[in-house]
C-alpha positions as CSV (number, residue, x, y, z in Angstrom):
1,X,8.3,-26.3,-14.7
2,X,12.1,-26.9,-15.3
3,X,14.3,-24.0,-14.6
4,X,18.2,-23.6,-14.9
5,X,20.1,-22.6,-11.7
6,X,21.7,-19.2,-12.6
7,X,23.5,-18.7,-9.0
8,X,25.7,-20.7,-7.1
9,X,24.7,-21.6,-3.7
10,X,25.9,-24.0,-0.5
11,X,22.5,-25.5,0.0
12,X,19.8,-26.1,-2.6
13,X,16.4,-27.2,-1.2
14,X,13.8,-28.5,-3.6
15,X,10.5,-28.9,-2.1
16,X,8.4,-31.4,-4.1
17,X,4.8,-32.2,-4.9
18,X,3.1,-35.7,-5.1
19,X,-0.2,-33.8,-7.0
20,X,1.5,-33.0,-10.0
21,X,2.4,-35.5,-12.6
22,X,6.2,-36.6,-13.1
23,X,7.3,-35.6,-9.5
24,X,9.9,-38.0,-9.8
25,X,11.6,-37.1,-13.0
26,X,11.3,-33.6,-12.1
27,X,13.1,-34.1,-8.9
28,X,16.0,-36.0,-10.7
29,X,16.5,-33.1,-13.4
30,X,16.4,-30.6,-10.7
31,X,19.3,-32.6,-9.1
32,X,21.4,-33.3,-12.0
33,X,21.0,-29.4,-12.9
34,X,22.5,-28.8,-9.2
35,X,25.2,-31.3,-9.5
36,X,26.4,-29.7,-12.9
37,X,26.2,-26.1,-11.7
38,X,27.4,-26.4,-8.0
39,X,28.9,-30.2,-7.5
40,X,29.9,-29.3,-4.0
41,X,26.4,-28.1,-2.6
42,X,24.4,-29.8,-0.2
43,X,21.0,-31.0,-1.8
44,X,17.8,-31.6,0.5
45,X,14.7,-32.7,-0.6
46,X,11.4,-32.2,1.6
47,X,7.7,-32.0,0.3
48,X,5.2,-34.5,-0.3
49,X,7.0,-36.6,-2.3
50,X,10.0,-37.0,0.1
51,X,7.5,-38.0,2.7
52,X,5.9,-40.6,0.3
53,X,9.0,-42.2,-1.0
54,X,12.1,-41.2,1.1
55,X,14.1,-44.5,0.4
56,X,13.4,-43.9,-3.5
57,X,14.6,-40.1,-3.2
58,X,18.0,-41.2,-1.0
59,X,18.9,-43.3,-4.3
60,X,19.1,-40.3,-6.7
61,X,22.9,-39.5,-7.0
62,X,23.5,-36.2,-5.5
63,X,20.9,-36.0,-3.1
64,X,22.3,-35.6,0.8
65,X,19.2,-35.2,3.0
66,X,15.7,-36.3,2.7
67,X,13.3,-34.7,4.9
68,X,9.7,-35.9,5.7
69,X,6.6,-33.8,7.2
70,X,7.4,-33.6,10.4
71,X,11.3,-32.7,9.8
72,X,11.4,-30.1,7.1
73,X,10.7,-27.3,9.6
74,X,14.1,-28.5,11.6
75,X,16.1,-28.3,8.5
76,X,18.6,-25.8,9.9
77,X,19.7,-28.1,12.6
78,X,20.1,-31.3,10.3
79,X,22.0,-29.3,8.0
80,X,24.8,-28.8,10.8
81,X,24.9,-32.6,10.9
82,X,25.9,-33.3,7.8
83,X,28.6,-32.8,5.0
84,X,28.8,-33.8,1.3
85,X,30.3,-37.0,0.5
86,X,28.4,-38.6,3.5
87,X,25.6,-41.5,3.0
88,X,22.3,-39.8,2.2
89,X,20.9,-39.0,5.6
90,X,16.7,-39.7,5.6
91,X,14.8,-38.1,8.3
92,X,11.1,-39.0,8.5
93,X,8.3,-40.7,10.3
94,X,4.9,-42.3,9.9
95,X,2.6,-39.6,8.8
96,X,0.2,-40.9,11.6
97,X,2.4,-39.3,14.0
98,X,2.4,-35.6,12.3
99,X,0.4,-33.7,14.5
100,X,1.6,-30.2,15.0
101,X,1.4,-26.8,13.0
102,X,4.0,-24.6,11.6
103,X,2.7,-21.3,10.7
104,X,4.5,-19.8,7.6
105,X,4.2,-17.0,5.0
106,X,6.0,-16.1,1.6
107,X,8.2,-13.4,1.5
108,X,10.2,-11.4,-1.3
109,X,9.5,-9.5,-3.9
110,X,5.6,-10.0,-4.6
111,X,3.1,-7.7,-3.5
112,X,0.8,-10.6,-2.6
113,X,1.8,-12.5,0.3
114,X,0.8,-16.3,1.0
115,X,0.0,-17.0,4.7
116,X,-0.4,-20.8,5.5
117,X,-3.1,-21.3,8.2
118,X,-4.1,-24.9,7.9
119,X,-2.1,-28.2,7.0
120,X,-3.0,-31.8,6.2
121,X,-6.5,-33.2,5.3
122,X,-9.0,-35.6,6.7
123,X,-10.8,-36.4,3.7
124,X,-10.3,-39.4,1.7
125,X,-10.7,-38.5,-2.1
126,X,-10.1,-41.6,-4.4
127,X,-7.6,-39.6,-6.6
128,X,-5.6,-38.1,-3.9
129,X,-2.3,-38.8,-2.1
130,X,-2.3,-35.5,0.0
131,X,-3.6,-37.0,3.3
132,X,-0.9,-39.8,3.1
133,X,2.0,-37.0,2.4
134,X,0.6,-34.2,4.8
135,X,-0.9,-36.1,7.8
136,X,-4.3,-35.4,9.3
137,X,-6.2,-31.7,9.2
138,X,-4.7,-29.3,11.7
139,X,-4.1,-25.4,11.6
140,X,-3.3,-22.6,13.5
141,X,-5.5,-20.5,16.0
142,X,-7.4,-17.6,15.1
143,X,-5.0,-15.6,17.5
144,X,-2.1,-16.6,15.8
145,X,-3.1,-16.0,12.4
146,X,-4.3,-12.2,13.1
147,X,-1.0,-11.5,14.9
148,X,1.0,-12.9,11.8
149,X,-1.3,-10.7,9.3
150,X,-0.5,-7.6,11.7
151,X,3.3,-8.3,11.3
152,X,2.9,-8.4,7.7
153,X,1.0,-5.3,7.6
154,X,4.0,-3.6,9.2
155,X,6.1,-4.9,6.5
156,X,4.3,-2.8,4.0
157,X,2.0,-6.1,2.2
158,X,-1.2,-5.1,1.0
159,X,-2.7,-8.4,0.0
160,X,-2.7,-11.6,1.9
161,X,-3.8,-15.2,0.3
162,X,-4.9,-17.5,3.0
163,X,-3.8,-20.9,2.1
164,X,-4.2,-24.4,3.2
165,X,-4.3,-28.2,2.5
166,X,-8.0,-28.0,3.3
167,X,-8.6,-24.5,4.2
168,X,-12.1,-24.5,4.9
169,X,-11.3,-27.2,7.6
170,X,-9.7,-24.6,9.6
171,X,-10.1,-24.7,13.2
172,X,-9.1,-28.4,14.2
173,X,-5.8,-29.1,15.6
174,X,-3.3,-28.5,18.3
175,X,-0.8,-26.1,19.2
176,X,1.7,-27.0,21.8
177,X,-0.2,-30.1,22.3
178,X,-3.3,-27.9,23.6
179,X,-6.4,-28.4,21.7
180,X,-8.4,-25.9,20.2
181,X,-11.7,-25.6,18.1
182,X,-12.5,-22.5,16.2
183,X,-13.8,-22.6,12.2
184,X,-12.7,-20.9,9.2
185,X,-15.9,-18.2,9.4
186,X,-14.2,-17.1,12.6
187,X,-11.0,-16.5,11.2
188,X,-12.5,-14.4,8.3
189,X,-14.5,-12.2,10.8
190,X,-11.4,-11.7,12.7
191,X,-9.2,-11.1,9.9
192,X,-11.6,-8.5,8.5
193,X,-10.5,-5.9,11.4
194,X,-6.8,-6.3,10.7
195,X,-5.7,-2.8,10.2
196,X,-2.9,-2.2,7.2
197,X,-4.0,-5.1,5.3
198,X,-6.1,-3.7,2.4
199,X,-7.0,-7.1,0.8
200,X,-7.8,-11.0,1.7
201,X,-8.2,-13.8,-0.7
202,X,-9.5,-17.0,-0.1
203,X,-7.0,-19.4,-1.9
204,X,-9.3,-22.7,-2.4
205,X,-12.3,-23.8,-0.3
206,X,-14.3,-27.0,-0.6
207,X,-17.9,-26.4,-1.6
208,X,-19.2,-28.3,1.4
209,X,-17.1,-26.1,3.7
210,X,-17.9,-22.8,1.9
211,X,-20.9,-21.9,4.1
212,X,-23.6,-19.3,3.3
213,X,-22.4,-17.5,6.2
214,X,-19.0,-16.9,4.8
215,X,-20.3,-15.9,1.5
216,X,-22.7,-13.4,3.0
217,X,-19.9,-12.1,5.1
218,X,-17.5,-11.4,1.8
219,X,-20.1,-9.8,-0.2
220,X,-20.3,-7.2,2.8
221,X,-16.5,-7.1,3.9
222,X,-14.2,-4.4,4.2
223,X,-10.9,-6.5,2.9
224,X,-12.0,-9.7,1.7
225,X,-12.0,-9.9,-2.4
226,X,-15.1,-11.0,-4.3
227,X,-13.0,-13.7,-5.7
228,X,-13.6,-17.8,-4.7
229,X,-11.8,-20.9,-6.0
230,X,-14.2,-23.9,-5.7
231,X,-12.9,-27.6,-6.5
232,X,-15.5,-29.0,-8.3
233,X,-13.6,-31.9,-9.8
234,X,-16.6,-33.3,-11.9
235,X,-19.9,-32.2,-12.8
236,X,-20.9,-35.8,-12.8
237,X,-22.7,-37.2,-9.5
238,X,-21.6,-40.2,-10.4
239,X,-17.9,-39.4,-11.2
240,X,-17.9,-37.3,-7.6
241,X,-19.5,-40.5,-5.9
242,X,-16.5,-42.6,-7.3
243,X,-14.0,-39.8,-6.3
244,X,-15.6,-40.0,-2.8
245,X,-16.1,-36.4,-2.8
246,X,-18.4,-34.9,0.1
247,X,-21.1,-33.1,-2.2
248,X,-23.2,-33.3,-5.3
249,X,-23.4,-31.1,-8.0
250,X,-26.5,-29.6,-7.1
251,X,-24.7,-28.2,-4.1
252,X,-22.1,-26.7,-6.1
253,X,-24.8,-24.9,-8.3
254,X,-26.4,-23.6,-5.1
255,X,-22.8,-22.0,-3.8
256,X,-22.2,-20.4,-6.9
257,X,-25.7,-19.0,-7.6
258,X,-25.5,-17.6,-4.2
259,X,-22.4,-15.8,-4.6
260,X,-23.5,-14.6,-8.1
261,X,-26.5,-13.3,-6.4
262,X,-25.0,-11.1,-3.7
263,X,-22.0,-10.6,-5.8
264,X,-22.4,-10.3,-9.5
265,X,-19.0,-9.0,-10.1
266,X,-17.3,-12.0,-8.3
267,X,-14.4,-14.0,-9.9
268,X,-15.0,-17.7,-9.4
269,X,-12.4,-20.0,-10.2
270,X,-13.0,-24.0,-10.5
271,X,-10.7,-27.2,-10.2
272,X,-11.8,-30.0,-12.4
273,X,-10.3,-33.2,-13.2
274,X,-10.8,-35.0,-16.4
275,X,-10.1,-38.6,-17.6
276,X,-10.9,-40.4,-13.9
277,X,-11.6,-43.9,-14.1
278,X,-15.1,-44.8,-15.3
279,X,-15.8,-41.3,-16.8
280,X,-17.3,-42.0,-20.0
281,X,-18.2,-39.5,-22.8
282,X,-21.5,-38.9,-21.4
283,X,-20.0,-38.5,-18.1
284,X,-17.7,-35.6,-19.9
285,X,-20.5,-34.3,-21.7
286,X,-22.3,-33.9,-18.4
287,X,-19.5,-32.1,-16.7
288,X,-18.7,-29.8,-19.8
289,X,-22.3,-29.0,-19.9
290,X,-22.6,-28.2,-16.5
291,X,-19.5,-26.1,-16.4
292,X,-20.8,-24.3,-19.6
293,X,-24.1,-23.3,-17.9
294,X,-22.4,-22.0,-14.5
295,X,-21.5,-18.2,-14.0
296,X,-17.8,-19.1,-13.5
297,X,-14.6,-17.1,-14.6
298,X,-12.1,-19.7,-15.1
299,X,-11.1,-23.3,-14.9
300,X,-7.8,-25.1,-14.0
301,X,-8.0,-28.2,-15.5
302,X,-6.0,-31.5,-14.3
303,X,-5.6,-34.6,-16.5
304,X,-6.1,-37.4,-14.2
305,X,-2.9,-39.5,-13.5
306,X,-2.6,-42.6,-11.5
307,X,-1.0,-42.6,-8.1
308,X,0.4,-45.3,-6.2
309,X,-2.1,-46.5,-3.1
310,X,-5.2,-44.5,-3.9
311,X,-8.5,-46.0,-4.2
312,X,-9.3,-45.0,-8.1
313,X,-6.7,-47.7,-8.9
314,X,-9.3,-50.0,-8.6
315,X,-12.0,-48.3,-10.6
316,X,-12.4,-49.6,-14.1
317,X,-12.6,-48.8,-17.1
318,X,-9.1,-47.0,-17.2
319,X,-9.8,-44.0,-19.7
320,X,-7.2,-44.0,-22.4
321,X,-4.5,-41.1,-22.2
322,X,-5.2,-39.6,-25.6
323,X,-9.0,-39.5,-24.8
324,X,-7.8,-37.9,-21.4
325,X,-5.7,-35.2,-23.2
326,X,-8.8,-34.3,-25.7
327,X,-11.2,-33.7,-22.8
328,X,-8.3,-31.2,-21.2
329,X,-8.0,-29.1,-24.2
330,X,-11.9,-28.9,-24.7
331,X,-12.0,-27.7,-21.0
332,X,-9.2,-25.4,-21.5
333,X,-10.9,-24.0,-24.6
334,X,-14.1,-23.5,-22.4
335,X,-11.8,-21.7,-19.8
336,X,-10.5,-19.3,-22.0
337,X,-13.9,-18.4,-23.3
338,X,-15.3,-18.1,-19.8
339,X,-12.6,-15.7,-18.6
340,X,-13.5,-13.8,-22.2
341,X,-16.8,-13.4,-21.2
342,X,-16.0,-12.4,-17.5
343,X,-13.5,-9.7,-18.4
344,X,-16.1,-8.3,-21.1
345,X,-18.6,-7.7,-18.7
346,X,-16.5,-5.3,-16.7
347,X,-15.2,-3.3,-19.2
348,X,-15.7,0.4,-18.8
349,X,-16.3,-0.2,-15.1
350,X,-13.9,1.4,-12.2
351,X,-12.2,-1.3,-9.9
352,X,-9.7,-1.3,-7.4
353,X,-6.4,-2.8,-8.9
354,X,-3.2,-3.5,-6.6
355,X,-0.4,-3.2,-8.7
356,X,2.8,-5.6,-8.4
357,X,6.1,-4.6,-7.2
358,X,7.6,-6.9,-9.9
359,X,7.6,-5.5,-13.2
360,X,8.0,-7.2,-17.1
361,X,10.0,-4.8,-19.3
362,X,8.3,-1.7,-19.6
363,X,5.1,-3.0,-18.2
364,X,3.7,-3.4,-14.6
365,X,1.1,-5.9,-14.1
366,X,-1.8,-6.0,-11.5
367,X,-5.0,-7.5,-10.6
368,X,-8.5,-6.0,-10.0
369,X,-10.1,-6.9,-6.6
370,X,-12.3,-9.4,-8.8
371,X,-9.2,-10.9,-10.2
372,X,-9.1,-9.4,-13.8
373,X,-5.3,-9.1,-14.7
374,X,-4.1,-5.8,-15.8
375,X,-1.2,-4.6,-17.6
376,X,-0.1,-1.3,-18.0
377,X,3.0,0.9,-18.9
378,X,5.6,0.7,-16.0
379,X,5.4,3.6,-13.7
380,X,7.3,2.4,-10.4
381,X,5.6,4.7,-8.1
382,X,2.4,2.6,-8.9
383,X,4.0,-0.6,-7.1
384,X,2.3,-2.0,-4.2
385,X,-0.6,0.4,-4.5
386,X,-4.3,0.2,-4.7
387,X,-5.9,2.3,-7.2
388,X,-8.8,3.2,-8.9
389,X,-8.6,1.7,-12.6
390,X,-10.9,1.6,-15.4
391,X,-11.1,-2.0,-17.0
């Protein structure tokens, strides 16, 4: 999303992505905006695009510093070593050399805090550049994550969303060069005992890593919300194979079935990609019908776009862009219907709602435990409080 800059700063940091389409165009647009607003400011580019194409970014007029995956956490030191007008400095490395984990969490004016517990990915999905941009899978320790959660509790945070590139792969990695072996289920069980945090959410987890043990634990949890986001990408086993995904649609259906058996009120979100090379009309219909049949709540629909150095570039035939867009529209309409139906199922129920600190105009927004968005007339005393609410 393109945004104008309202405030003048000494340094602007643009954190780029390699997943969203037109990352290069967005980056150039933002740099030009900064140049117009604050021509003397230092401009730093980091993130996945910076790791994948540092030289290309360095050629953008106005960019002063490009930081790869291993250097972005050393930004303060690098800023001390550059001045406006110097040649663009590139600080990067081979992605194979990135093997450490640095914990981080969001701070500011949102009630929900996003806590990163894992980074990198060992998977080799045919459409994805993330392993090339973020490196091998590595994670924090359970002990460290619990300590961060306890710290956030002292700061008044009520809800923590656990995030990672491949969250369910939590447990592998090196901290201070010491290898540790834990798993995501260990983390979930430990966090459920953290006092002061009222709600945890699992941001996105691969279906093959979402074990029955995790689902059953969440169904009886004190603090983990009845809400899962589970990438599917395609409802066709043929396309899943071409994508090099690590499961078939039957396993996905089993996971959804178990969740709904144990938690009929649970919200389930789904990622899906349309227009992947080789996807015929019949393959898309198979995906549409599969999603229609599942007891899910909403979809995040992505239109396939080509990424350099990915295996998908070798797959034929290519789906025309107009067909990709039409399929996207059909699934977005299905998503709207799914969310409407899910919400209607809970009308009249009393559920726990956490209202946001931020408000819009004379209204305040929040989410129920099962992720139904609630909008109500503004009452400032409701902010950052979990309240009983009739849907």
